[in-house]
Structures are given as C-alpha cells and as structure tokens.
C-alpha positions as CSV (number, residue, x, y, z in Angstrom):
1,M,26.0,-13.3,-12.6
2,D,25.7,-10.5,-10.0
3,E,28.0,-11.7,-7.1
4,R,25.3,-10.6,-4.7
5,L,23.1,-13.3,-6.1
6,A,25.7,-16.1,-5.6
7,T,24.5,-16.8,-1.9
8,L,21.1,-17.5,-3.2
9,L,22.6,-19.8,-6.0
10,A,24.6,-21.7,-3.5
11,S,21.5,-23.7,-2.3
12,D,18.1,-24.6,-3.6
13,P,15.3,-22.3,-2.8
14,A,14.3,-22.7,0.9
15,W,10.6,-23.1,-0.3
16,L,11.6,-26.0,-2.4
17,Q,12.9,-28.1,0.4
18,P,11.1,-31.4,1.0
19,G,9.0,-32.1,4.0
20,G,6.5,-29.3,3.9
21,P,2.9,-29.9,4.3
22,M,1.3,-31.7,1.3
23,S,4.5,-31.3,-0.5
24,D,3.9,-34.1,-2.9
25,V,1.3,-31.7,-4.6
26,V,2.0,-28.2,-3.0
27,V,5.4,-26.9,-4.1
28,S,5.4,-23.8,-2.0
29,S,3.2,-21.1,-0.5
30,R,3.5,-17.3,-0.9
31,V,1.9,-14.3,0.7
32,R,2.3,-10.9,-0.7
33,L,1.4,-7.7,0.9
34,A,0.9,-4.4,-1.1
35,R,1.7,-1.3,0.8
36,N,2.1,2.3,0.0
37,V,3.3,5.5,1.7
38,V,0.9,8.2,2.6
39,Q,0.8,11.3,0.6
40,T,3.0,9.9,-2.0
41,A,2.2,9.3,-5.6
42,F,1.9,5.6,-6.7
43,P,5.0,4.4,-8.5
44,Q,3.7,4.9,-12.1
45,Q,3.2,8.5,-11.3
46,M,6.3,9.2,-9.2
47,K,8.9,11.5,-10.6
48,V,12.3,9.9,-11.0
49,Q,13.9,11.8,-8.0
50,A,11.0,10.8,-5.7
51,A,11.3,7.1,-6.8
52,D,15.1,7.2,-6.2
53,D,14.6,8.8,-2.6
54,L,12.1,6.2,-1.8
55,A,14.4,3.3,-2.9
56,A,17.3,4.7,-1.1
57,A,15.2,5.2,2.2
58,A,14.1,1.7,1.9
59,S,17.5,0.4,1.2
60,E,18.6,1.9,4.4
61,C,15.8,0.3,6.2
62,F,16.8,-3.0,4.9
63,R,20.4,-2.7,6.1
64,E,19.0,-2.6,9.6
65,I,17.6,-6.0,9.4
66,G,19.6,-8.8,11.0
67,D,20.5,-11.6,8.4
68,A,19.9,-9.3,5.7
69,G,20.4,-10.6,2.2
70,P,21.2,-8.7,-0.9
71,I,19.8,-5.4,-1.9
72,L,19.8,-5.2,-5.6
73,D,19.2,-2.6,-8.3
74,P,17.4,-4.5,-11.1
75,R,18.7,-2.0,-13.5
76,S,22.2,-3.6,-13.2
77,F,20.8,-7.1,-13.9
78,Q,22.0,-9.1,-17.2
79,E,19.2,-10.9,-18.7
80,S,20.2,-14.1,-17.1
81,D,20.2,-12.4,-13.6
82,A,16.6,-11.3,-14.3
83,D,15.6,-14.7,-15.4
84,F,17.1,-16.2,-12.1
85,V,15.2,-13.8,-9.7
86,V,11.9,-14.4,-11.6
87,E,12.4,-18.1,-11.4
88,R,13.0,-17.9,-7.7
89,N,9.7,-15.9,-7.5
90,L,11.6,-13.0,-5.7
91,A,10.8,-10.5,-8.5
92,T,8.4,-9.8,-11.4
93,R,9.2,-8.7,-14.9
94,D,7.4,-5.6,-14.2
95,L,9.9,-4.7,-11.4
96,I,12.9,-5.5,-13.7
97,T,11.6,-3.6,-16.7
98,A,10.3,-0.5,-14.9
99,E,11.8,2.7,-16.1
100,R,11.8,4.4,-12.7
101,P,14.4,3.5,-9.9
102,T,13.4,0.2,-8.2
103,V,15.0,-2.1,-5.6
104,L,14.9,-5.7,-4.9
105,F,15.8,-7.0,-1.3
106,C,15.6,-10.6,0.0
107,R,16.5,-12.2,3.4
108,A,19.5,-14.3,3.4
109,D,17.4,-17.5,3.7
110,G,15.3,-16.5,0.6
111,L,12.1,-16.9,2.5
112,S,11.1,-13.3,2.4
113,G,11.8,-10.1,0.4
114,V,10.5,-6.8,-0.8
115,M,10.1,-5.3,-4.2
116,V,10.3,-1.6,-4.0
117,N,8.5,0.7,-6.6
118,E,7.0,-2.1,-8.6
119,E,3.2,-1.5,-8.8
120,D,3.0,-0.4,-5.4
121,H,5.7,1.2,-3.2
122,F,6.3,-2.1,-1.4
123,R,5.4,-5.5,-2.4
124,I,6.3,-7.5,0.6
125,Q,6.7,-11.4,0.2
126,G,6.9,-14.4,2.4
127,F,7.5,-17.9,1.4
128,A,7.1,-21.5,2.9
129,A,7.6,-24.9,1.6
130,G,4.5,-27.1,1.0
131,M,1.1,-25.7,1.9
132,D,1.7,-23.3,4.9
133,V,0.3,-19.9,3.9
134,G,0.3,-19.1,7.7
135,A,4.0,-19.3,7.9
136,A,4.4,-17.4,4.6
137,F,2.1,-14.7,6.0
138,E,4.1,-14.4,9.3
139,R,7.3,-13.9,7.3
140,A,5.7,-11.2,5.2
141,Q,4.3,-9.5,8.3
142,E,7.8,-9.4,10.0
143,L,9.1,-7.4,7.1
144,E,6.0,-5.2,6.9
145,N,6.4,-4.4,10.7
146,H,10.0,-3.3,10.1
147,L,9.1,-1.1,7.2
148,G,6.2,0.3,9.2
149,K,8.7,1.7,11.9
150,R,10.1,4.1,9.1
151,F,7.1,4.7,6.8
152,D,3.4,5.3,7.3
153,F,1.3,3.2,5.1
154,A,-1.8,4.7,3.2
155,V,-4.9,3.2,4.9
156,S,-8.6,4.2,4.6
157,N,-10.9,3.5,7.5
158,Q,-13.5,2.6,4.9
159,F,-11.5,0.5,2.4
160,G,-8.5,-0.6,4.0
161,F,-4.9,-0.4,2.5
162,L,-4.9,1.9,-0.5
163,T,-3.1,0.4,-3.6
164,S,-2.2,1.3,-7.1
165,C,-4.6,-1.2,-8.5
166,P,-8.2,-1.1,-7.0
167,T,-8.4,-4.9,-7.1
168,N,-5.7,-5.0,-4.5
169,T,-7.5,-2.5,-2.1
170,G,-8.5,-3.7,1.2
171,S,-6.0,-6.3,2.8
172,G,-3.6,-5.6,0.0
173,M,-2.9,-9.3,0.3
174,R,-2.4,-12.1,-2.3
175,A,-1.9,-15.5,-0.9
176,S,-0.9,-18.2,-3.5
177,L,0.1,-21.8,-3.7
178,M,2.3,-23.3,-6.4
179,L,1.0,-26.8,-7.2
180,H,2.3,-29.6,-9.3
181,L,-0.7,-31.4,-10.9
182,P,0.4,-33.9,-13.4
183,A,-2.3,-36.5,-12.8
184,L,-5.1,-33.9,-13.0
185,S,-3.5,-32.4,-16.0
186,R,-3.5,-35.8,-17.7
187,A,-7.2,-36.3,-16.8
188,K,-8.2,-33.3,-18.7
189,A,-11.9,-33.3,-17.7
190,P,-11.1,-33.3,-13.9
191,M,-8.6,-30.6,-14.4
192,Q,-11.1,-28.4,-16.2
193,R,-13.6,-28.9,-13.5
194,A,-11.1,-28.0,-11.0
195,L,-10.1,-24.8,-12.7
196,H,-13.7,-23.8,-13.2
197,A,-14.2,-24.4,-9.5
198,A,-11.3,-22.2,-8.6
199,R,-12.5,-19.3,-10.7
200,S,-16.1,-19.7,-9.2
201,S,-14.4,-19.5,-5.9
202,S,-12.9,-16.1,-6.8
203,L,-9.4,-17.6,-7.1
204,A,-7.1,-16.9,-9.9
205,V,-5.3,-19.7,-11.8
206,R,-2.0,-18.9,-13.4
207,G,1.2,-20.4,-14.6
208,V,4.2,-21.0,-12.4
209,H,5.6,-17.5,-12.6
210,G,2.3,-15.8,-12.1
211,E,0.2,-13.6,-14.4
212,G,0.7,-14.0,-17.9
213,S,2.9,-17.1,-17.6
214,R,2.1,-20.7,-19.0
215,A,1.5,-23.7,-16.9
216,L,4.7,-25.5,-18.0
217,G,5.3,-28.9,-16.8
218,H,1.9,-29.1,-15.1
219,F,2.8,-26.4,-12.6
220,F,0.0,-24.0,-11.5
221,Q,-0.5,-21.0,-9.1
222,I,-3.7,-20.3,-7.5
223,S,-4.3,-17.1,-5.5
224,N,-7.2,-15.1,-3.9
225,Q,-8.6,-12.4,-6.2
226,R,-10.8,-10.8,-3.5
227,T,-9.0,-8.5,-1.2
228,L,-11.8,-6.1,-0.1
229,G,-14.5,-7.0,2.4
230,Q,-12.7,-10.1,3.8
231,S,-10.2,-10.3,6.8
232,D,-6.6,-11.7,6.1
233,V,-7.7,-14.9,7.9
234,E,-10.6,-15.4,5.8
235,Q,-8.6,-15.0,2.6
236,L,-5.8,-17.3,3.7
237,K,-8.5,-19.9,4.8
238,A,-10.2,-19.8,1.4
239,V,-6.9,-20.4,-0.5
240,S,-5.8,-23.2,2.0
241,T,-9.3,-24.8,1.8
242,F,-9.3,-24.9,-1.9
243,G,-5.7,-26.1,-2.1
244,E,-6.5,-29.1,0.3
245,G,-9.4,-30.1,-2.1
246,L,-7.1,-29.9,-5.2
247,C,-4.6,-32.1,-3.2
248,Q,-7.2,-34.6,-2.6
249,H,-8.3,-34.6,-6.3
250,E,-4.6,-34.9,-7.4
251,R,-4.0,-37.9,-5.0
252,S,-7.1,-39.6,-5.9
253,T,-6.5,-39.2,-9.7
254,R,-3.0,-40.6,-9.3
255,E,-4.6,-43.9,-7.6
256,I,-6.8,-44.1,-10.7
257,F,-3.8,-44.1,-12.9
258,R,-2.2,-46.6,-10.6
259,K,-5.0,-49.0,-10.6
260,Q,-6.8,-48.7,-14.1
261,E,-5.3,-51.0,-16.6
262,T,-6.1,-48.7,-19.6
263,G,-4.8,-45.6,-18.1
264,G,-1.9,-47.4,-16.7
265,Q,-0.8,-48.7,-20.1
266,A,-1.1,-45.3,-21.6
267,L,1.0,-43.8,-18.8
268,R,3.6,-46.4,-19.2
269,E,4.1,-45.6,-22.8
270,D,4.4,-41.9,-22.0
271,L,6.9,-42.7,-19.2
272,M,9.0,-44.6,-21.6
273,K,8.8,-41.8,-24.2
274,A,9.9,-39.3,-21.3
275,L,12.7,-41.6,-20.2
276,E,14.0,-41.8,-23.8
277,M,13.8,-38.0,-24.1
278,V,15.8,-37.1,-21.0
279,R,18.3,-40.0,-21.7
280,D,18.9,-39.6,-25.5
281,S,17.9,-36.1,-26.6
282,K,21.0,-33.8,-27.4
283,T,19.0,-30.8,-27.0
284,L,16.0,-29.9,-24.7
285,S,14.0,-26.7,-24.6
286,T,12.7,-25.7,-21.1
287,A,9.1,-26.9,-22.2
288,E,10.3,-30.3,-23.3
289,A,12.4,-30.9,-20.3
290,L,9.6,-29.9,-17.8
291,Q,7.0,-32.1,-19.6
292,A,9.2,-34.9,-19.6
293,L,10.3,-34.5,-15.9
294,S,6.7,-33.9,-14.8
295,T,5.6,-37.2,-16.4
296,L,8.6,-39.1,-14.6
297,R,7.7,-37.4,-11.3
298,L,4.1,-38.8,-11.6
299,G,5.5,-42.1,-12.4
300,S,7.8,-42.0,-9.4
301,L,4.8,-40.9,-7.1
302,I,2.9,-43.9,-8.1
303,D,5.8,-46.4,-8.2
304,A,5.5,-46.9,-11.9
305,T,9.1,-46.2,-13.0
306,D,10.9,-49.0,-11.2
307,A,9.6,-51.4,-13.9
308,L,11.5,-49.2,-16.5
309,G,14.7,-49.5,-14.6
310,F,14.5,-45.8,-13.6
311,A,14.5,-44.9,-9.9
312,C,14.7,-41.2,-8.9
313,P,12.9,-39.5,-5.8
314,P,10.1,-37.1,-6.7
315,D,11.9,-34.3,-4.6
316,R,14.9,-34.7,-6.7
317,L,13.0,-34.5,-9.9
318,L,11.0,-31.4,-8.6
319,K,14.3,-29.6,-7.9
320,L,15.6,-30.4,-11.3
321,C,12.5,-28.9,-12.9
322,F,13.7,-25.5,-11.4
323,K,17.4,-26.0,-11.8
324,L,17.0,-26.4,-15.7
325,Q,15.2,-23.1,-16.2
326,P,17.1,-20.5,-18.1
327,G,18.2,-18.2,-15.3
328,H,19.3,-21.0,-13.0
329,L,21.0,-23.0,-15.9
330,Q,23.2,-20.1,-16.8
331,A,24.0,-19.1,-13.3
332,H,25.1,-22.6,-12.4
333,L,27.2,-22.8,-15.5
334,G,28.5,-19.4,-15.0
335,E,27.9,-18.1,-18.7
336,V,25.4,-16.2,-20.7
337,M,24.3,-18.4,-23.5
338,A,22.0,-18.1,-26.6
339,P,18.8,-20.1,-26.5
340,E,20.3,-22.9,-28.8
341,E,23.3,-23.2,-26.5
342,R,21.1,-23.5,-23.4
343,D,19.1,-26.2,-25.0
344,V,22.2,-28.3,-25.4
345,A,23.4,-27.5,-22.0
346,R,20.0,-28.4,-20.5
347,A,20.1,-31.7,-22.2
348,N,23.5,-32.3,-20.7
349,L,22.6,-31.0,-17.3
350,V,19.4,-33.4,-17.1
351,R,21.4,-36.5,-18.1
352,R,24.1,-35.7,-15.6
353,E,21.7,-35.1,-12.8
354,L,19.8,-38.3,-13.5
355,G,22.9,-40.4,-13.8
356,F,22.8,-41.0,-17.5
357,P,26.1,-41.1,-19.6
358,S,26.8,-38.1,-21.8
359,N,26.2,-38.5,-25.5
C-alpha cells in the first residue's frame, strides 16, 4: 500500500463514526462542488502539459493548507490502493483511470478533499457522519475558498458555474446521502415506491459508490440531479427533506418486522442463515458478506439477534461492512491478493471481528 495512505488506514473513516444525526439509517453525507478555471480547456480536452501544470499548481496550493493530508498521483496506485480510495469515497474510478495527469488530495481527518482533472478541473468534496449535509457543505466550501485565492473559477452571470457536463452547470453542487435501508429493501413494494418518489423529485438513486455501482448490502446513495435554477440552500434542503422521509419509512418498516408475526418469522429464518454464513463459511465474496451483515444489522436494530445468541452493536456491523471490501481488506492485511484469496481472508476477518473461532 502507498505509505501516504497509511494515515487514513490507521482509523475508520471520520464519516463512519457513530453518533451522527439519524445515523441508524444515514451512514454519511457528502457535498461535491465542481469548479473549473477560466479560459482553460476542460480536462478531457486538455493537453498533457496543461493538465500537468494545473496538477502541479493545485498540489502547491494544497501544501499551504494546515493539517494537510496526502497529495497523491493516482497513476502510482496499485489496484488495491485504487480500491481503497474509492471505498473511502475519496476518488472515483474516472479519476484513477484517466490518461491525463490527475491529483488526489484529502485532509488528514478524511472529511474533505479534492480531485484534480477528473471530469472538471476541481471536484471538491466535504463529508459528515450521519445526515448533516450542512456540515459537509461547509467543509467543501472551506477548500473551495482556499483554491479560489489562487485560481479564478469559470462563472457565467446567466448560468452560474460552468462545468464539463451541462447537467452540473449552475451551482455545480451534488449533495448526497449514503443510506442503509435493509428493512425497506426487504419490503420490496415500499422500497420501489421510495425509489420512484426519489426519481420523481429529481433525485438520483445509485449504489454505495455512486454512478454505475450496485446497491450491495442494501446501501444506497441519493443525490440531487438539478443544479441549474436553484440555490445551494434549496438543493441541500431537497436532499435533506427526502432523506428525512426515507429515515421515517425505514424506521416504521423496521417496527413492522419487529411486531408482525409472519414477517418476524421469515426474518428470524434469514437471520439464522446469515449467522451461519458468517460463522461457518470458509469463503465469503464481498456481496455475500455484505448481504449477511446487512441482515444481521437489521436484526440488531430491532433486538432480534439476542434470541439467536448473537449480540453485536449495529455500529460495529456497519464498520465491518466497509472493512471487508477489497481495498480495505488488502490494506489491513498488507498484501495484494487474488479474488479467491480475498474471499478466504474475508471469511476469516469476519469471524475474527465477530468473535467466532477460526475454522
């Protein structure tokens, strides 16, 4: 693993810490600001030298920040390093696979960072635990203000911030919530209604790692799609309001499973299967492990696991859901492994973390 990532590996993501608003449902909040430099070609059209010059100037700017974290060249990443930063939501695959020079910067606390020369010159990110898009926005703004002292951003009086993709023009902001929705996912019809309502409200619904990713382990990401014609405050409020509604639906659906005899029996059977899987399996894929842990977290949240002789706090199960993903798994073990080796190591990790004896 790149030694500059070791400081991030030493602790759980700050946005994954317990105690955030509505953290039983909302894992984290993120705000991303797309900004571009005036009279400069967008990254996809930049010549290599121009992209390299911008990356160097941005890196110099980042070094002036107090409590600065690593400044990284994604081209130097091993595959496992790339997986790690994507799983931490610090970078996208597009940044890592870009042929032009790019830079990834993140603060030492992991609560804000910048992607340079991804789709836009700067993709500035702020994070917060639980549902707190306001705090995430402030952290992103802090980095935006620092960059704004050195770079002039491209702004139109008519359209707002100019971006590589027209759908981001205006505020250039994407506010998103990462949610764990095991109860709604189990009650398929309410989940489908919730997803339909999100899309009707001009919100995007994606998997945990954003566009193109699957909703593994019942983790979902919702974000605003509209950036033109609304203020930052209006867009943040739209995401928060919908998120609050989803939290209420998830919690009320949990109570149905807690109280309804039929649903409760079916859930108990699935809990037993999930418990057997994490306790006895010699290999676990990422999808299998996330599915089992998601079910167990639901059981823990409604006090249904004690009767099975299994007690584990929901927050600990949530952290394990991220720790077992490929990048984190290899980083913690300090070696690059083939997929089959990872599946064996993942099963061992899950048993150890949950206090089960090794097979």
